[in-house]
C-alpha positions in Angstrom: 0.0 0.0 0.0 1.3 3.4 -0.9 1.4 6.1 1.9 -0.3 8.7 -0.2 -3.5 8.1 -2.1 -3.9 8.5 -5.8 -5.2 11.8 -7.1 -4.5 13.6 -3.9 -5.2 17.0 -5.6 -8.9 16.2 -5.6 -9.1 15.0 -2.0 -9.9 18.5 -0.7 -12.9 18.6 -3.0 -13.9 15.1 -1.9 -13.9 16.2 1.8 -15.9 19.3 0.9 -18.5 17.1 -0.9 -18.6 14.7 2.1 -19.1 17.6 4.5 -22.0 19.0 2.4 -23.7 15.6 2.4 -23.2 15.0 6.1 -24.3 18.6 6.9 -27.6 18.2 5.0 -28.3 14.7 6.4 -27.6 15.9 9.9 -29.9 18.9 9.5 -32.7 16.8 8.2 -32.2 14.4 11.2 -31.9 17.2 13.8 -28.3 16.7 14.7 -25.8 19.6 15.2 -22.7 17.5 15.4 -21.4 14.0 14.9 -18.6 11.8 16.3 -17.4 9.1 13.9 -15.7 6.2 15.6 -13.1 4.2 13.5 -13.8 1.1 15.6 -11.5 -1.1 17.7 -10.2 -4.6 17.6 -12.7 -7.2 18.8 -11.2 -10.4 20.0 -12.4 -13.8 18.9 -14.6 -15.6 21.4 -12.4 -16.9 24.4 -9.3 -15.6 22.7 -6.8 -12.8 22.9 -6.5 -12.6 19.1 -8.7 -10.5 16.9 -9.8 -10.8 13.3 -8.2 -8.3 10.8 -9.4 -4.8 11.6 -11.9 -3.3 9.2 -12.4 0.5 9.4 -15.9 1.8 10.0 -16.9 2.8 6.4 -18.5 6.0 7.6 -15.1 7.0 9.0 -13.5 5.9 5.8 -15.8 8.2 3.8 -13.8 11.0 5.3 -10.5 9.5 5.8 -9.8 5.9 4.5 -6.6 5.2 6.4 -6.9 1.6 7.6 -4.4 1.9 10.6 -6.5 4.4 12.6 -7.8 1.9 15.1 -9.5 3.6 18.0 -9.5 7.0 16.5 -12.5 9.4 16.2 -13.5 12.2 13.8 -15.5 15.1 15.2 -17.5 17.1 12.8 -19.8 20.2 13.1 -21.2 21.7 10.0 -19.4 24.8 9.0 -16.2 23.8 10.8 -13.1 21.8 9.7 -13.4 18.1 10.7 -11.0 17.0 13.4 -9.3 13.6 13.6 -8.6 12.6 17.2 -6.0 10.0 16.4 -5.0 7.2 18.7 -1.3 6.6 18.7 -0.5 4.4 21.7 3.0 3.9 23.0 3.2 0.2 22.6 6.2 -2.1 22.0 3.9 -5.0 21.0 2.3 -3.3 18.0 3.2 -0.4 15.7 1.1 2.7 16.1 -1.3 3.9 13.4 0.0 5.9 10.4 -0.5 9.6 10.7 -2.3 10.7 7.5 -0.2 13.8 6.9 -1.5 14.0 3.4 -5.0 14.9 4.7 -4.0 17.8 7.0 -5.1 20.4 4.5 -8.6 19.2 4.8 -8.8 17.5 8.2 -7.2 18.8 11.5 -5.3 16.1 13.3 -4.8 15.9 17.1 -2.7 13.0 18.4 -3.6 11.1 21.7 -1.8 8.3 23.4 -4.7 6.4 24.9 -8.3 5.7 24.0 -9.6 7.6 27.0 -7.9 10.7 25.8 -9.4 10.3 22.4 -12.9 10.0 23.8 -12.4 13.0 26.2 -11.0 15.3 23.5 -13.6 14.3 20.8 -16.5 14.7 23.2 -15.4 18.1 24.5 -18.0 20.8 23.8 -20.3 18.5 21.8 -23.8 20.0 21.7 -26.8 18.2 23.2 -28.0 17.1 19.7 -25.0 15.0 18.7 -24.9 11.7 16.8 -22.4 8.9 17.2 -21.6 6.6 14.3 -19.8 3.6 15.7 -19.4 -0.1 15.2 -20.0 -0.5 19.0 -23.2 0.3 20.7 -21.2 1.2 23.9 -18.4 3.3 22.5 -18.6 5.7 25.5 -19.1 8.7 23.2 -21.8 11.2 24.0 -24.8 11.3 21.7 -27.4 9.1 19.9 -25.6 6.1 18.6 -26.3 5.0 15.0 -29.6 6.9 14.5 -31.6 5.0 11.8 -32.7 8.0 9.8 -29.3 9.6 9.7 -27.6 6.3 8.7 -30.2 5.7 5.9 -29.6 9.1 4.4 -25.9 8.8 4.6 -26.0 5.3 3.0 -28.2 6.4 0.1 -25.9 9.3 -0.8 -22.8 7.2 -0.7 -23.7 5.4 -3.9 -22.6 8.4 -5.9 -18.8 8.6 -5.9 -16.6 11.7 -6.2 -13.7 11.9 -8.7 -11.3 11.2 -5.8 -13.2 8.0 -4.9 -13.3 6.9 -8.5 -9.5 7.4 -8.8 -8.9 5.1 -5.9 -11.2 2.5 -7.5 -9.4 2.8 -10.8 -6.2 2.1 -9.0 -7.6 -0.8 -7.0 -8.8 -2.3 -10.4 -5.2 -2.1 -11.7 -3.9 -3.8 -8.7 -6.5 -6.6 -8.9 -5.9 -7.1 -12.7 -2.2 -7.6 -12.1 -3.2 -10.4 -9.8 -5.7 -11.8 -12.2 -3.2 -12.1 -15.0 -0.8 -13.9 -12.7 -3.6 -16.3 -11.6 -4.4 -17.1 -15.2 -0.8 -17.9 -15.9 -0.7 -20.2 -12.9 -3.8 -21.9 -14.2 -2.3 -22.4 -17.6 0.7 -23.8 -15.7 -1.5 -26.5 -14.2 -1.1 -25.3 -10.7 -3.4 -25.9 -7.7 -6.1 -23.6 -6.3 -3.8 -22.7 -3.4 -0.9 -21.9 -5.7 -3.1 -19.9 -7.9 -4.4 -17.9 -5.0 -0.8 -17.2 -3.8 0.1 -16.0 -7.3 -2.8 -13.6 -7.2 -1.8 -12.1 -3.9 1.9 -11.7 -4.9 1.1 -10.0 -8.2 -1.6 -7.7 -6.7 0.9 -6.9 -3.8 -1.5 -7.5 -1.0 -1.8 -9.8 2.0 -4.8 -12.0 2.3 -6.1 -9.9 5.1 -5.8 -6.7 2.9 -8.3 -8.0 0.3 -11.7 -6.3 0.3 -13.2 -9.8 0.4 -11.9 -13.3 0.5 -11.1 -14.3 -3.0 -12.7 -17.2 -4.8 -10.3 -19.5 -6.7 -12.2 -22.4 -8.1 -11.1 -25.2 -10.6 -13.4 -27.4 -12.5 -16.7 -28.3 -10.7 -15.8 -25.9 -7.8 -16.7 -23.0 -10.1 -20.3 -24.1 -9.7 -20.2 -23.2 -6.0 -21.0 -19.4 -6.1 -18.9 -18.5 -3.0 -16.5 -21.4 -3.1 -14.3 -21.0 0.0 -11.6 -23.7 0.0 -8.3 -23.9 -1.8 -7.1 -27.4 -2.7 -3.4 -27.8 -2.2 -2.9 -30.4 -4.9 -3.9 -29.7 -8.6 -6.6 -31.8 -10.2 -5.7 -34.4 -12.8 -7.4 -32.3 -15.5 -7.7 -28.5 -15.5 -11.1 -28.2 -17.3 -12.0 -24.7 -16.1 -10.9 -21.9 -13.8 -13.1 -19.2 -12.1 -11.4 -16.4 -10.1 -13.4 -13.8 -8.3 -10.9 -11.6 -6.5 -10.3 -7.9 -5.9 -8.0 -5.4 -4.3 -8.3 -2.3 -2.1 -6.8 1.1 -2.6 -7.2 3.4 0.4 -10.3 1.5 1.5 -11.9 1.4 -2.0 -12.6 -2.0 -3.5 -12.5 -3.6 -6.8 -14.4 -6.8 -7.4 -13.5 -8.7 -10.6 -14.3 -12.1 -11.9 -13.0 -14.0 -14.9 -13.5 -17.6 -16.1 -11.2 -19.6 -18.4 -11.4 -22.9 -20.2 -8.6 -25.5 -20.1 -9.4 -26.3 -23.7 -9.9 -23.1 -25.7 -11.6 -25.0 -28.5 -14.2 -26.6 -26.3 -18.0 -25.9 -26.0 -17.3 -24.4 -22.6 -14.8 -21.9 -24.1 -17.3 -20.9 -26.7 -19.9 -20.3 -24.0 -17.4 -18.1 -22.1 -16.8 -16.0 -25.2 -20.4 -15.5 -25.9 -21.3 -14.6 -22.3 -18.4 -12.0 -22.4 -19.9 -10.5 -25.6 -23.4 -10.4 -24.1 -22.1 -8.7 -20.9 -20.4 -6.0 -22.9 -23.4 -5.5 -25.1 -25.5 -5.1 -21.9 -23.1 -2.5 -20.4 -23.4 -0.5 -23.6 -27.1 0.0 -22.9 -26.6 1.5 -19.3 -27.6 5.1 -18.8 -28.9 7.3 -16.0 -32.6 6.8 -15.3 -32.7 3.1 -16.0 -34.0 0.6 -13.5 -31.3 -1.8 -12.3 -34.0 -4.5 -11.9 -34.9 -4.1 -15.7 -31.1 -4.3 -16.4 -31.0 -7.6 -14.7 -34.0 -8.9 -16.6 -32.4 -7.8 -19.8 -29.3 -9.8 -19.0 -31.5 -12.8 -18.0 -33.1 -12.7 -21.4 -29.7 -12.6 -23.1 -28.6 -15.6 -21.1 -31.7 -17.5 -22.1 -30.9 -16.7 -25.7 -27.4 -18.0 -25.3 -28.5 -21.2 -23.8 -30.9 -21.7 -26.7 -28.1 -20.8 -29.2 -25.8 -23.4 -27.7 -28.6 -25.9 -27.7 -28.7 -26.4 -24.0 -32.3 -25.4 -23.9 -34.4 -26.6 -26.9 -37.0 -23.9 -27.4 -37.3 -20.3 -28.4 -35.3 -17.7 -26.5 -38.5 -15.8 -25.7 -40.1 -18.9 -24.2 -36.9 -19.8 -22.3 -36.9 -16.4 -20.7 -40.6 -15.8 -20.2 -41.2 -19.2 -18.5 -38.0 -19.0 -16.5 -36.5 -22.0 -18.1 -33.0 -20.5 -17.9 -33.2 -19.1 -14.3 -31.5 -22.1 -12.7 -28.4 -21.4 -14.8 -28.2 -17.8 -13.5 -29.3 -18.0 -9.8 -27.8 -14.7 -8.5 -28.2 -11.0 -9.0 -26.6 -9.1 -11.8 -24.5 -7.0 -9.5 -24.2 -4.6 -6.6 -23.0 -1.2 -5.5 -19.3 -1.1 -4.7 -17.0 1.4 -3.0 -15.9 1.5 0.6 -17.5 -2.0 0.9 -17.5 -4.7 -1.6 -21.2 -4.9 -1.3 -21.8 -1.2 -0.7 -24.8 -0.2 1.4 -28.2 1.1 0.3 -28.5 -1.0 -2.9 -32.2 -1.5 -2.2 -33.1 1.9 -0.7 -35.9 3.8 -2.4 -34.5 7.2 -1.3 -32.7 8.7 1.7 -35.3 7.3 4.1 -34.9 3.7 5.5 -37.6 2.3 3.1 -36.4 -0.4 0.8 -37.5 -1.7 -2.6 -37.3 -5.4 -2.5 -36.3 -7.3 -5.7 -39.1 -9.2 -7.5 -39.6 -12.7 -6.3 -38.2 -14.1 -9.5 -34.9 -12.3 -8.8 -34.9 -12.4 -5.0 -31.1 -12.6 -4.8 -30.7 -9.2 -6.5 -28.8 -6.8 -4.2 -29.4 -3.7 -6.3 -32.9 -2.4 -7.1 -32.3 1.3 -7.4 -32.7 3.6 -10.3 -29.3 4.1 -12.0 -27.7 7.5 -11.5 -24.6 9.3 -12.7 -21.5 8.7 -10.6 -22.9 5.4 -9.3 -20.3 2.6 -9.3 -21.6 -1.0 -9.5 -20.7 -4.4 -10.8 -22.1 -6.2 -13.8 -21.6 -9.9 -13.2 -23.7 -12.3 -15.3 -23.2 -16.0 -14.9 -24.1 -19.4 -16.4 -23.7 -22.3 -14.0 -24.2 -26.1 -14.1 -25.2 -26.8 -10.5 -26.6 -30.2 -9.8 -28.6 -29.0 -6.7 -30.6 -26.6 -9.0 -30.7 -28.8 -12.2 -31.7 -32.2 -10.8 -35.2 -31.0 -9.8 -35.7 -29.8 -13.4 -34.4 -33.1 -14.8 -37.2 -34.8 -12.8 -39.9 -32.2 -13.6 -42.5 -31.7 -16.3 -40.2 -29.4 -18.5 -37.3 -31.8 -18.6 -37.8 -32.6 -22.3 -36.9 -29.0 -23.1 -33.3 -29.4 -21.9 -30.4 -31.0 -23.7 -29.2 -33.2 -20.8 -26.3 -34.7 -22.7 -24.9 -31.2 -23.2 -25.6 -30.2 -19.6 -23.9 -33.3 -18.2 -20.8 -32.7 -20.4 -20.6 -29.1 -19.0 -21.3 -30.0 -15.4 -17.6 -30.9 -14.6 -16.7 -27.3 -15.6 -18.8 -25.8 -12.8 -19.8 -22.6 -14.3 -18.9 -19.2 -15.7 -19.0 -15.7 -14.2 -17.7 -12.5 -15.7 -17.7 -9.4 -13.5 -16.7 -5.8 -14.4 -16.9 -2.6 -12.3 -18.5 0.3 -14.1 -18.9 4.1 -13.4 -22.1 5.6 -14.7 -21.6 8.8 -16.8 -23.9 11.2 -18.4 -24.7 9.0 -21.4 -23.0 5.7 -20.7 -20.4 4.0 -18.6 -16.7 3.9 -18.0 -15.6 0.3 -17.4 -12.8 0.4 -14.8 -12.2 -3.4 -15.2 -11.7 -3.4 -19.0 -9.6 -0.2 -18.8 -7.3 -1.9 -16.3 -6.9 -5.1 -18.5 -6.3 -2.9 -21.6 -3.7 -0.8 -19.6 -1.9 -4.0 -18.5 -1.9 -5.3 -22.1 -0.5 -2.1 -23.4 2.2 -2.2 -20.7 3.2 -5.8 -21.5 3.3 -4.9 -25.3 5.7 -2.1 -24.6 
């Protein structure tokens, strides 16, 4: 991790934007000040060890420095935010990193114990103060995690500033370096464990620094959507490889998935290529004002058409989609908001209030149901899977005759396909952070 974020020149504008959002949300919720707690280490049950620290994303919205454990930001509208930084004198652990690069936008006060942080941050807080903290008993004065304020803040966070997008562009480049190394390890017939290690080394991150635990799946394991194990020994045959892995740059995530065939001349390889083209064609249709639910439905129709074209379903594309004959091959949502969290908050909120818009029952796994807006960043990740748990009931059902079970059984050992890009919505279309990163890497290799 670098010590200074990308595009530092736009950080001041980012903080001004965040301050304006928070000021408006606080005013609407009748709060005059807020204390934002970075969070503290929470030990495992009956243990003195803790899981890797994850910064409170509300703290990160102002200042995404992952080492600021136990610190607090105090903010009053119209005033400069103040970071009360915990820097303990401790020979067991290194102190947090002072974010000197942020001092033009955020005042910094250093404290040497948590009690001093709390005392200084709480000083002169007005009666109507809010506390945003991972802990319900953070010992800070004010109303902790008020529902209406949180909902309003979550809703606004979907639209990213130029500074945030710059961090996500950099995290995409970091992840793509890992993806390219992982594909090379797959072609070299390596194990899932070895491929995962190749990804981490090339993306220059520790496993605990990833925004989410990466998925490295060979053969039928690609049919387990969140496959979580790494075989230490390679399989006898490398039929397929699915990698869903990202990187983080100053707290901002990338989330990228690619699928490869062991035999580039196989029916599975052809299906990968066609899904890739369909995904790009769908991305070309994205514009502000569209419904993400309708976008998912459009992708589902494209997948139904592909399954008919590849003679996996033996009927018309229209019937395959309208009657849900292809739904078992694409059982998850098309995508989700992404930013400070891999699955960023408020994907189903109707507006700044806590009300949500649930996905339709047919697409109940869909995490994003909002209207598409400029400056939103989200994923587009269609998939086609051959999952016995979902397909066996169909094989035994009334519509079984509409499926080509010989083709399905031949593809079952490959598990499935997922292709995931991260896109930024513009005025008339999208910037594809993922494809840009792959293109940049290819250009760099060519030179």
